[in-house]
C-alpha positions in Angstrom: 20.5 56.7 41.0 23.1 55.7 38.6 22.7 56.9 35.0 21.8 54.2 32.4 24.9 52.9 30.6 23.8 54.3 27.1 23.4 57.8 28.6 26.7 57.5 30.4 28.5 56.4 27.2 26.9 59.2 25.2 27.9 61.8 27.8 31.5 60.5 27.8 31.7 60.5 24.0 30.4 64.0 23.8 32.8 65.2 26.4 35.8 63.5 24.8 34.9 64.9 21.3 34.6 68.4 22.8 37.9 68.1 24.6 39.7 66.7 21.6 38.8 69.8 19.5 40.2 72.3 22.1 43.7 73.3 23.0 45.3 71.3 25.7 43.0 68.4 25.3 44.9 66.0 27.5 44.9 68.5 30.4 41.2 69.1 29.8 40.3 65.5 29.9 42.4 64.9 33.0 40.8 67.9 34.8 37.3 66.6 33.9 38.0 63.1 35.2 39.6 64.4 38.5 36.9 66.9 39.2 34.1 64.4 38.5 35.7 61.9 40.7 36.3 64.4 43.5 32.7 65.7 43.4 31.4 62.1 43.5 33.5 61.3 46.5 32.3 64.5 48.3 28.7 63.7 47.5 29.1 60.1 48.7 30.7 61.3 52.0 28.2 64.1 52.7 24.8 62.7 51.5 25.6 59.0 50.8 25.0 59.2 47.0 23.9 61.6 44.3 20.9 63.6 43.2 20.0 65.6 40.2 21.4 68.7 42.0 24.7 66.9 42.6 24.9 66.1 38.9 24.1 69.7 37.9 26.8 70.9 40.3 29.2 68.4 38.9 28.6 69.7 35.4 29.2 73.3 36.5 32.4 72.4 38.4 33.8 70.4 35.5 32.9 73.1 33.0 34.7 75.8 35.1 37.7 73.5 35.5 37.9 72.8 31.8 37.7 76.5 30.9 40.4 77.3 33.4 42.5 74.4 32.0 42.1 75.7 28.4 42.8 79.3 29.5 46.0 78.2 31.3 47.1 76.3 28.2 46.3 79.3 25.9 48.3 81.7 28.1 51.4 79.6 28.2 
């Protein structure tokens, strides 16, 4: 199912706050949005929706993408 709006807004706020306090915050936010969108499209195409496992996988994918984004910014 779809997360409740208050839970969704809280998750977005926490993610934005965390991204703003890291180096390369714009890239980090962009990576987060793109990976979340891509994972959602893949889940919709493969299983016609989302499950708790899909949400957990999305969190892991976005976290790895954000860490890579921050690392790339720090190395440049």
